[in-house]
PAPAKOL-751188 format. One line per 2 residues: for each residue z, y, x of C-alpha. Coordinates in nm, 2 decimals, m for minus. Example, Ala and Ser with C-alpha at 12.3 -4.5 7.8 and 13.67 -1.06 7.14 Angstrom:
REM PAPAKOL-751188
0.78 m0.45 1.23 ~ 0.71 m0.11 1.37
***
This chain:
REM PAPAKOL-751188
9.07 m3.13 0.37 ~ 8.73 m3.20 0.24
8.44 m3.20 0.49 ~ 8.10 m3.07 0.39
7.84 m3.33 0.38 ~ 7.50 m3.25 0.53
7.18 m3.44 0.46 ~ 7.06 m3.65 0.75
6.74 m3.53 0.91 ~ 6.60 m3.87 0.84
6.63 m3.80 0.47 ~ 6.50 m3.43 0.48
6.18 m3.35 0.30 ~ 5.90 m3.13 0.45
5.61 m3.15 0.71 ~ 5.63 m3.33 1.03
5.49 m3.15 1.34 ~ 5.18 m3.36 1.33
5.12 m3.28 0.96 ~ 5.17 m2.91 1.03
4.92 m2.91 1.31 ~ 4.67 m3.09 1.10
4.72 m2.84 0.82 ~ 4.67 m2.55 1.06
4.35 m2.70 1.19 ~ 4.21 m2.76 0.84
4.30 m2.40 0.74 ~ 4.13 m2.26 1.05
3.82 m2.46 0.98 ~ 3.81 m2.34 0.62
3.86 m1.97 0.74 ~ 3.59 m2.02 1.00
3.35 m2.16 0.74 ~ 3.42 m1.87 0.51
3.36 m1.62 0.78 ~ 3.03 m1.79 0.88
2.92 m1.79 0.51 ~ 3.01 m1.42 0.47
2.84 m1.33 0.80 ~ 2.52 m1.52 0.70
2.52 m1.35 0.36 ~ 2.57 m1.01 0.52
2.28 m1.08 0.77 ~ 2.06 m1.20 0.49
2.14 m0.88 0.28 ~ 2.05 m0.67 0.59
1.73 m0.86 0.64 ~ 1.62 m0.82 0.28
1.71 m0.45 0.28 ~ 1.51 m0.37 0.59
1.22 m0.58 0.46 ~ 1.22 m0.38 0.14
1.26 m0.05 0.33 ~ 0.96 m0.14 0.55
0.74 m0.22 0.26 ~ 0.84 0.09 0.08
0.78 0.31 0.39 ~ 0.44 0.14 0.44
0.34 0.21 0.09 ~ 0.45 0.57 0.10
0.28 0.66 0.43 ~ m0.04 0.48 0.31
m0.04 0.70 0.00 ~ 0.02 1.02 0.19
m0.24 0.95 0.46 ~ m0.50 0.84 0.21
m0.46 1.16 0.02 ~ m0.50 1.37 0.34
m0.80 1.17 0.46 ~ m0.97 1.21 0.13
m0.96 1.59 0.18 ~ m1.12 1.60 0.52
m1.44 1.80 0.51 ~ m1.38 1.92 0.15
m1.55 2.25 0.05 ~ m1.54 2.40 m0.30
m1.83 2.48 m0.52 ~ m1.88 2.86 m0.59
m1.94 2.88 m0.97 ~ m2.10 3.22 m0.93
m2.39 3.06 m0.73 ~ m2.48 2.78 m0.97
m2.83 2.85 m1.10 ~ m2.98 2.50 m1.12
m2.85 2.15 m1.14 ~ m2.82 2.15 m0.76
m2.47 2.24 m0.65 ~ m2.48 2.52 m0.40
m2.28 2.36 m0.13 ~ m2.30 2.51 0.22
m2.41 2.29 0.50 ~ m2.12 2.15 0.71
m2.22 2.38 0.99 ~ m2.17 2.68 0.77
m1.86 2.56 0.59 ~ m1.69 2.46 0.91
m1.81 2.70 1.18 ~ m1.79 2.65 1.55
m1.46 2.74 1.73 ~ m1.56 2.76 2.10
m1.39 2.50 2.31 ~ m1.21 2.35 2.01
m1.45 2.27 1.72 ~ m1.83 2.21 1.72
m2.01 2.35 1.42 ~ m1.98 2.10 1.13
m1.70 1.91 1.30 ~ m1.41 1.83 1.07
m1.21 1.58 1.28 ~ m1.09 1.55 1.65
m0.81 1.39 1.83 ~ m0.68 1.18 2.11
m0.48 0.86 2.16 ~ m0.17 1.00 1.98
m0.30 1.25 1.73 ~ m0.57 1.36 1.49
m0.65 1.71 1.37 ~ m0.88 1.77 1.07
m1.03 2.05 0.87 ~ m1.09 2.12 0.51
m1.10 2.41 0.26 ~ m0.87 2.48 m0.03
m0.95 2.52 m0.39 ~ m0.86 2.81 m0.62
m0.85 2.90 m0.99 ~ m1.07 3.20 m1.11
m0.78 3.44 m1.03 ~ m0.77 3.32 m0.66
m0.45 3.11 m0.68 ~ m0.45 2.75 m0.56
m0.56 2.50 m0.83 ~ m0.31 2.24 m0.70
m0.59 2.00 m0.60 ~ m0.58 2.05 m0.22
m0.26 2.01 m0.02 ~ m0.14 2.01 0.33
0.09 1.72 0.43 ~ 0.40 1.93 0.35
0.29 1.93 m0.02 ~ 0.18 2.30 m0.02
m0.12 2.38 m0.24 ~ m0.39 2.55 m0.04
m0.63 2.82 m0.18 ~ m1.00 2.86 m0.12
m1.15 3.11 0.11 ~ m1.03 2.97 0.44
m1.06 2.66 0.66 ~ m0.72 2.48 0.68
m0.62 2.25 0.97 ~ m0.37 1.97 0.96
m0.25 1.75 1.25 ~ m0.10 1.41 1.24
0.08 1.33 1.56 ~ 0.26 1.03 1.70
0.56 1.11 1.93 ~ 0.92 1.01 1.98
0.86 0.69 1.78 ~ 0.79 0.91 1.48
0.48 1.03 1.29 ~ 0.47 1.41 1.25
0.27 1.64 1.03 ~ 0.19 1.99 1.17
0.03 2.25 0.94 ~ 0.05 2.62 0.91
0.28 2.64 1.21 ~ 0.54 2.41 1.04
0.62 2.05 1.15 ~ 0.78 1.77 0.95
0.84 1.40 1.02 ~ 0.65 1.16 0.79
0.80 0.84 0.92 ~ 1.10 0.76 1.15
1.37 1.01 1.04 ~ 1.72 0.92 0.92
1.60 0.59 0.78 ~ 1.66 0.37 1.09
1.28 0.29 1.09 ~ 1.05 0.39 1.38
0.68 0.39 1.45 ~ 0.59 0.15 1.73
0.22 0.20 1.77 ~ m0.06 0.41 1.62
m0.44 0.38 1.64 ~ m0.69 0.64 1.51
m1.06 0.52 1.47 ~ m1.38 0.66 1.32
m1.65 0.45 1.16 ~ m2.01 0.51 1.28
m2.31 0.45 1.06 ~ m2.59 0.43 1.33
m2.88 0.37 1.10 ~ m2.77 0.59 0.80
m2.78 0.30 0.56 ~ m2.44 0.37 0.41
m2.27 0.09 0.61 ~ m2.03 0.12 0.90
m2.19 m0.04 1.21 ~ m1.91 0.01 1.46
m1.56 0.15 1.50 ~ m1.47 0.39 1.78
m1.13 0.52 1.88 ~ m1.11 0.89 1.81
m1.03 0.97 2.18 ~ m1.34 0.78 2.29
m1.58 0.92 2.04 ~ m1.84 1.17 2.15
m1.88 1.51 1.98 ~ m2.18 1.39 1.79
m2.00 1.08 1.67 ~ m1.71 1.29 1.55
m1.94 1.53 1.36 ~ m2.13 1.24 1.19
m1.84 1.00 1.15 ~ m1.85 0.83 0.81
m1.51 0.68 0.80 ~ m1.16 0.74 0.94
m0.91 0.46 1.00 ~ m0.54 0.49 1.08
m0.34 0.19 1.19 ~ 0.04 0.21 1.21
0.30 m0.04 1.32 ~ 0.64 0.04 1.16
0.96 m0.12 1.29 ~ 1.32 m0.16 1.19
1.62 m0.11 1.42 ~ 1.70 m0.40 1.66
1.90 m0.71 1.58 ~ 1.78 m0.73 1.22
1.59 m1.06 1.25 ~ 1.76 m1.38 1.34
1.53 m1.43 1.64 ~ 1.25 m1.26 1.83
0.96 m1.24 1.58 ~ 0.61 m1.22 1.72
0.37 m0.97 1.55 ~ 0.01 m0.87 1.53
m0.14 m0.52 1.56 ~ m0.51 m0.43 1.57
m0.59 m0.81 1.58 ~ m0.38 m0.86 1.89
m0.08 m1.10 1.90 ~ 0.23 m0.95 2.07
0.54 m1.14 2.19 ~ 0.85 m0.95 2.07
1.12 m0.86 2.32 ~ 1.37 m0.77 2.05
1.48 m0.88 1.70 ~ 1.31 m0.60 1.50
1.12 m0.65 1.18 ~ 0.77 m0.50 1.19
0.50 m0.42 0.93 ~ 0.14 m0.32 1.01
m0.03 m0.07 0.79 ~ m0.41 m0.01 0.79
m0.56 0.29 0.61 ~ m0.93 0.33 0.60
m1.13 0.58 0.40 ~ m1.48 0.73 0.38
m1.52 1.08 0.50 ~ m1.71 1.36 0.32
m2.05 1.42 0.47
***
C-alpha cells in the first residue's frame, strides 16, 4: 500500500512568525500614517472653511452696518418748499423732536454697553410710496412722513436688529459663528473744525455729546466654534491683547462712519 508523502515543514514556503509580526507592524505604521495625514487634511479644510466664513461674515456685517449708519439723522427735502438755491431742510430739533425721557430734541442716537438705537426719516416718491433709498435693517423700504427707529443689540453671543416690532439676528445664527464682544463709540469734534478730537463710548457720552456727535463707530469681534485652531490663538480687540482660553478663530471688524449733522 502506497503511503502519502507530505512535505517536511523545513521545506514549506511562507512567512515565519517573526516575518509576520514585522509585516503587521509595518502595516499598522502605514495605516497610522494615512490616518494622521487624513486627519491633518480634514483639520486644515476645517480651518480654511472657518477662516473664509469669518471673512465673509465680517464683510457682510460691515456692509449692513455701514448702510444703516449712513442713514442716521436723514431727513428728506420737501420739493414743494424749494424756492431758492437753499434747500429747505428743517433743523435737527424740528426733524427729530423731543420724546420726553427717551430722546432730546435733535438727538438721533442713544445706547448703552450692549446696544444702540438711532433715528432717521424715510423717503417717498411723489405718490407717497417708498422710493427704496431708505431701509430698516430687515431690508424694508421706509416711506417719508415719520421718524423711524432701529436698534442694534448684542445679546446671547449674537447681534440682533430690532425695527418696527420685529427682531432678526444679523450675526450668530445657524452658521456656527458667534459674536464675542461689541463696542459702540461716538466721535466728538470739540472745536467744530471737521476733525474728530476724541472717541467716547455711547454709554458714557453725555446728552449734548450724543446730539452733536460727528461720527459713530461699531467694533465687533466675531468667533468660530471651539477646537478649530490647532492651538490657543491670542487676539486683539480695541487695541487690547487677549490671551485665548480656547481654540477659536476670531476676526475683529471696525466700522466707522460720519453722522449727518
